[in-house]
N, C-alpha and C positions, 0 to 999 in steps of 0.2 A: 289137544289140537292146535297148539300154538306154531307147531313147526309147518302147519298148513297156512293158518290164517294169517300170520305175520308176512311171510313172503308174498301171499296173495294180496293183502292190503297194499304192500308197498308196490307191487307190479301194476295193479289195477289203478291206484292212485297216480302212477307216474305216466301211464297212458292216458288216463282221463285229463290230467292237466296238459300234457303234450297235444292231445287233440283240441281242447279249449284253446290253447295258445295259437295252435296252427290255424284254426278257424279265424282267428282275428288278424294273425301275421299276414294270410294271403291277401288281405284287403290292401297291404302296402307292397305286396309283391315279394314277400318273403316266402321262400319255399317250405311248404308243408313237412317234406322229407328232411330238411335241414333241421327243423324244430326238433323231430324225433332223434336225430343223431346228436344234436347238441344236448338234448335231455339225458341222453346216455352217457355222454361225457361229463356232464355236471354231477350225475350220479356216481361216477366212477372214482378211481384211486386219487386223483387230483382235483376232484370236484367237491361240491358242498358237502355231499353225503360222505365221500371217501370209501366208498364200497370197492374192494379189490376183486377184479374178475379177471381171470386169465385162461379161461376153459375154451381153448381154440377148437378142440374138437367138438363141443357143443355148438359153438358158434358157426362152424363150418356146416354142420348138420342141419341147423336151423336156417342158415343162409341159403343153402341149396333147395331146401323145401319151400322156402317162401319165393324165391326166384322161379319155381316150377310152378307155384300157384298163379303168380303174376304173369307169367308168359302164356298160362292157359287162360287167364282171364282176356288177355290181349288177343290170343288167337280166336277167342269166342266172338269178340266184337269186330273182326275183320271180315269184310264181304269179299266174295270172289272177284267182283267187278273192280273194286278197288285195289285188290290184291294184284291183279294182272296189271293194272295202271302203274304201280310202283316196284313191281318184282324185279325187273332187270336193273334199274339203277340201284335199288337197295341190296341186291345180291352183290354187285360189284362193289359197293361201299362196305358190305358185311365181310368181303375176302380181302380184296387188293387194298382197300381203304384202311382196313386194320392193320396189314402188314405195313403200309407207308407210314401210318400214324406211330405204329410201334417202332419203327426204324429211326424216324426223325426224334422221338421222345428219347429213344436210347442213346442218340447222340448227345442230347442234352443232358442226360444222367452222366455220361463220360465227362462232358465239359463243365457242368456246374458242381456235380457231386463227387467227381472222382471215382466213379464206379469202374471196376474192370469190365471189359466190353461184353462178356457173357451175361454178367449180372445186370448190365445195362440194358441188355436185350430182353431179359427176363421183367424187368421193370416196365420197358416198353409194351411188352405183350400184356402185362397186368392192367395197365390203363389205356389200352388201345382201343377198346370197344366201347360203344354207347350203352347206355343202361336201360333196360327196358321199364323198370320200376320209374326212374326218374322222368324218362320220356313220355310214357303214358299217363302218369300223374300230372305232370306240369304242362302237358299240351292241353289236357282236358280242364285244368283249372286256370288257364292263363288269360281267359276272358276274350280270346280271339278264335274265330274259326278260319282255318287255312284252306286254301284251294285243294283238291283232292290229291293232286299229283305231289305236292309238298308234304302233306300230312301222312299219306299212305308211305311215301318212300321213308320218312323218319321213323314211323311205327314199324314197318317191316325190317328196316336196317336193325333197329334196336331189338327186335324179336328174333332174328336169325344170325347176328353177329357173335353171339357168345361162344358158339362152337369153335370159331377161329380163334378166339382169344384163349379158350381153355386149351385147345391144340398147341398153340404158340407157347402158352405158359408152361405145360407138361413137357414139351420138348426142350425148353431152355433149361428146366430144372434138371431134365437128365443129361444134357451136355455139360452143366456145371458139376453134377454128381459124378460123371464120368471123368476122373482125373487123368486117365490115360487110356483112351479108348483103343481097342485093337482093331476095330473094323470101322468102315465108313458108316456114320449114323444115317445117310440118307435113305436107304431102304427102309429101315425102321420108321423113320419119319413119314415116309411115303404111305406106308401102310397104315399107320396111325391115322393119317388124314382120311384116307379112304374109309376106315373104320367109324370115325368120328361123323363123317357127313353121310356115308352111306347107310349104316344101321340107323342113324338118327332120322333120316328120311323115311326108310322102310318100315321102321316100327311106328312113326308117328302117323303116316298115311293109313297103313294097315289098321292101327288101333283107332284111328278116326272113324273109317268106314264101318267098323265093327260096332262101335258105340253109338254111331248115328242109326244103324240098323235095330240095335236093341232099344235105342229110346223110342222109335216108332212103335215097337211092341208094348213096352210097359207104359207109355203115356196114355194108353187107352184104359189103364186100371186106375185112372183118377189120381195118380200120385201127385202130391202137392210139389210146388216149385222149389221148396227147400229140400225135399227129399231127393228130387232129381238132381238138383245142384251138388248134393252130397255124392250122388252116384257119379256125376260127370268129374267132379273133383277127386274122388277116389280112383276112377279109371285113368284120369290123366297122371296122377302120381304114380300109379302102378306102371304105366306106359314109361314115365320118365325113369323110374327105377330099373326096370327090365332093360330098357336101353343102355342105361349105365353099366349094368353088370356084364355085358357083353363087348364093352368097350366103345360104345357110340355115344353120340350126343344127346343126353336126355333133354337138354335145353331146346334144341331144334325139333325133337320128337314131341315133346309136350306142346309147343307152339303150333306145330302142324296138326297134332290131333285136335286141338281147340278150333283151328280153322276148318278142318273137314267136318267136324261135329255141327259147328255153326251152320254150314252151308248145305250140309245134307239134311239137317234135322232142324231148320230154322224155326219152325212154328212150335217145335217143343222147347228148344234153347230159349226163345225170347222171355217166356216167364221167369227163367232161373238167373237172369243176368244181374239182377238186383241182389240176390244171395251171393252171386260170384264176386260182386263188386265189394261186398263186406268181407268176404274171404281174403281178397286181394288187398284191402286196406288193413286188415288184421295182420297179414303176412309182412306188408311193408312196415307197419308200425313196431312189430316185434324184431323184424331183421335190423332196422336202423337203430332201435334203442340197444340191442345186444352188441352190435358193432361199435356203438359209440362207448359202451362199457369198456371195451377191450382197449381203447386208446388211452395212453398215458401222456398228456401234453408235455410234462415236465421232460420227457425222453427226447422230445423235438428240438430242444432249445439251441443245440449246436448247429443245426442244419435247416432252420426255417427258411432263411433266405435261398438257399440252394433248392430246397424243395419247391418253394414258390416260383423259382426260375424255371424249374421242369414242368410245373403246372401250366405256367403262362406260355411256354413253348409249345406245349400241347394244345392250348387253346388258340392261340394266335398265329401258330405257324404250321404245326403237324397237321391239325384237322382240316384247316382251309386248303392246304395244298392237296391233301388226300382226297377232299370232296371235288376240288375243281378238276383233277385229273380224272377221277371216276366218273363223274356226270358230264364231262366234255362230250362223249358220243351221242347223249340223249337229249340235246337242245333245250336245257333248262335255261331260263333267262338269268341273266347276272344276278337280279335281286334274289331270285328263287334260291340259287346256288350261294350267295353270301348267307341267306338265311339258314339253309341246311347246315352250312359250315359252323354258324353260330350255336346251333341247337345240337352241338355234340356233347350231350350231357353225361357226366360220369355220376355214378351213384354206388349202389351196393356192390354191383358186380365186381369192380376192381378191388373193394376191400375184401370180398369174398376169395377172389382169386390170389390176393396177397397172403391169405391163410395158407395156400398151397406149399409155398416155400418154408413157411414157419413149421408146418407138420412135416416136411421132408428133412428139416434140418440144414438146409443150404445155407452157405455163409452170408452174412449180411441180410438176413431175412427180416430182422426187425427193422433195419434201416429202409428197405423196400417197402414194408408194411406201412411205416410213418410216412413216407413220401406219396404212397398211393392214396393214404388218408387225406393228405393235404392236398392232392389233386381234385379229390372228390369235394372237399369243402370249398375250394377255390371255384370248381365249376358250379356248384350249386349256388354260391353266392354271386358270382359274376353272370353266369348264363341263365340259371334257373329264375333269378329274380327279374330278368329283363326280356324274357320271350315276347310278351305282349308288346312292349315298346319297340322292340326291334322289328317285329311283325308289322306293325302300323307304320314304322319310319320307312321300311323297304317296300310297302305296298303289296305284301303277300296276304293280309288279312282280307277275308270276304266281308263285306258290309252286312250290317244287321238287317234283318227283313224289314223292319218298321223305320229304318232311316231312308227317307226318300231321297234325300239330297246325295248320298253316298251310293244309293242303288244307281241313281241316274249318271252319277260320275263314272261308275264302272260299266255299266250296261249300255249307255249312251241313250238317246231320245227316241229312236225309231226301233220297233220290234218288227223283225222280218221272219218269214216262214223259210225254214231251211231248204225246203224243196223248190224253191223258187230259182229258175235258171240264173246263173251268175251273169250271163251275156246281157239279159234284159236289164238287170240291175245297174251294170256298167253304164248301158246306153242311156237309160233314164237319168241318171245322175252325172253323166258326162265324166266317166272315169276311164282310165286306161283299160285298153281292150285286154281279154285274157285268152290263153291259148285255146281253150275249148269253152266257147260260149254256151254250149248247151248242158254243160255240167252244173249240177245243183250247186247251190252255195254252200250247203253243209259239206258236200264232197270236196268243192273246191277249198274251203277252209281247212279241211283234215288234211288235204294234200300240201297245202302251204305251211301249215304247222310242222308236218313231218314227226309227230309224236301223238300218242294217244291224247285226244282233246280232254280238257276239264273245263268245267263253268268258270268263266273268267279269262279263259285265252283269248287272245286278240291278234287280228292281222291288220296291218295298215296297208291300204291300196289306194294310191293317188292322194285325194283330199278326203278319203273316207276311212273309218276305222271300224272294223266288225269285230264283235266281242260274243263268245259262246254264252248264251242265256240258260239253255236247258239241254239235257242229254237224254237220250232213250236208247237203253241197251248199249250204251257206249258210243252211239252215233249223234251228232249234232242235230238237234231238232228245232231249236229256237235261237235266233241271232239278233243282237242288238246292233244298230248302226248310228254312227256319229259323223257329221260333216264338219270340216274345219270352215272357219268363217272367211 
């Protein structure tokens, strides 16, 4: 049994030590995911153990399954109300934002690495999307609570931008492989785009409704939470695989599957979330360890500087430009926009996507893989370790419930009923008149905000500042007010 026990002992010990180190490292802001990634590197060919691992097919297979489980878990934790709040900005970030990021990063690839333009566009596509594993994990463990609009925009973006990145990656691989195309590639690219998003949305929504109906029937049989979690997990993976078989986006399908199931059968899903969280963390640990094993740091020595230049361009130029362009129509505050630009975390997705050209045998595939890995490490080191700090500095973090001073600083001194006519408030506090004095305070604030309100949103009117304290069914129910001295 040595052929079973020795690998099992090595893998379990590696995961155990990585988790243990990660629990302590998060206290100083070090990314949990980066610990797993570096553990794989240290175990690999250039590391302490020196184990040579180059099974790209196995890594690709494990990476896709792990991402499917992570996206399923993310979908199960997204409520319809918050989904509606962040859907439109997140959708634009997940489509146009990925294209803009990919284009600017491609320019950096040409400038700093000397890549041919099609290969540079392939690199941009690979690192153009944010990573669901990194975003879900690091937002949860950052120690801060973000306002609903910012948090849901980031989570939904990371959950639905993978299809665009996959589409662009496959498109540029096809362009590189076609040395002398005889016909225009645009019709084929358009068809592939429709297939990716159309089949992904259709299978995800249909599968979600079917699973929700099934859960209502089997829940009465007193199935345990662990059994139901296994049922939902298997159903999600089946939807992911079936969608991929017909050319659709399994990533989009499995995220929408989880979203529909959670919101159509919430009473059944709630007890299984603990088990799903365990599945997601196991998937993340296995995926990042395996991807770390694939990396050979000695092969990067000649272009570490160029790779870092590409990574820094992505973080400080491409991502901010894409975010500012995409969020401009949605009236995000400047502080919220800068924070969303900073949390453009890259994680396992770029590394998994970088396996596509390796498996396809495209030129310079090894170089593209190594630069993508450098971009991931740079992102996790710079962005992943500073989420909490940046959130507090930009003022987008919500105060703790037991922190009275911060609560008063955000929600002001006076609590008002949102159904109070705004005209009477203006008259009592000698504030400038409003166009419709009979309008309720809540309705007036919603009109002034011109965006779906979230707790913490504020409107300044004359010498007064009004802040949303509570919401009921998406409508403002309680308002805080402060007066300037």
